[in-house]
N, C-alpha and C positions, 0 to 999 in steps of 0.2 A: 837498057842496060845501065845507064847513068844513075837513074833513080834506084835501081836494085843495088848498085854499088854503094850508094849513100846509105841505104837502109841496112845492108849487111854490115857495113863497116862501123855503124853506130849502135848496133844491137849487141848485147852481151851474149846472146844465144848463138851468134855466128862468129866464126874466126876466119879472117880474110888474109890471104897471102898474095902479094903482088909479085909478078915475075915467077921465078922458079920456086917450087916447094922445097923447104929445107929437107935435107936427107934424113933428119931425125923426126919428121912430122908425125910418124906413127908413135913415137915416144911422147911427143908434145900433146897429141890428140889421140888417145887410145880409142880403138874402134868400138869398144863397148860403151863409150860415152859420147862419141862424135861420129856423124856420118859424112861421107864425102870422100874425095874432093869433087866438087862440081865446078866446071870451068865456065868462065864468062869473059867475052871480049868487052872492054869498056872504052867507048869513044873518048870520054872526057879525060882519060889519063893516057891518051895517045894510042888508043886501040890495043892496049896491053891486055894480056890475059891475067885474070885473077883466079884464085882457087878458093872456094868457099866450103867450109865445114859447118854443119849444124849440130848443136848440142841436143842429144837424144832427150825426148820428153819436153823440150822447150821450143825448138825451132819450128815444129809443126804448126803451132798456134800462131807464131809470129809470121810464118810464111802465109798462112790463111789470111791474117790481118792485112798483110801487104797486098795480096791479090784483091781483097775486098776494097781496099782503098782505091785501086786502079779501076775496078768495075764501077765504083761510085763517081769517078771523074767523068765518065762518058755521058 
């Protein structure tokens, strides 16, 4: 989860919210352009929950690249 948090929070095709989602998150991230929220507990920030949204048409490749990176580490 820590590596995923670092990846999501440094990539422009993901939007990360720590703690609660803003009440207007659907206005900030319209569903036709963003998918989510996906929840993740992150140990390095005190086991807090983050909410991740991916930008449609961009996050898919970034997600595949992230998974490939971890497959290659083994």
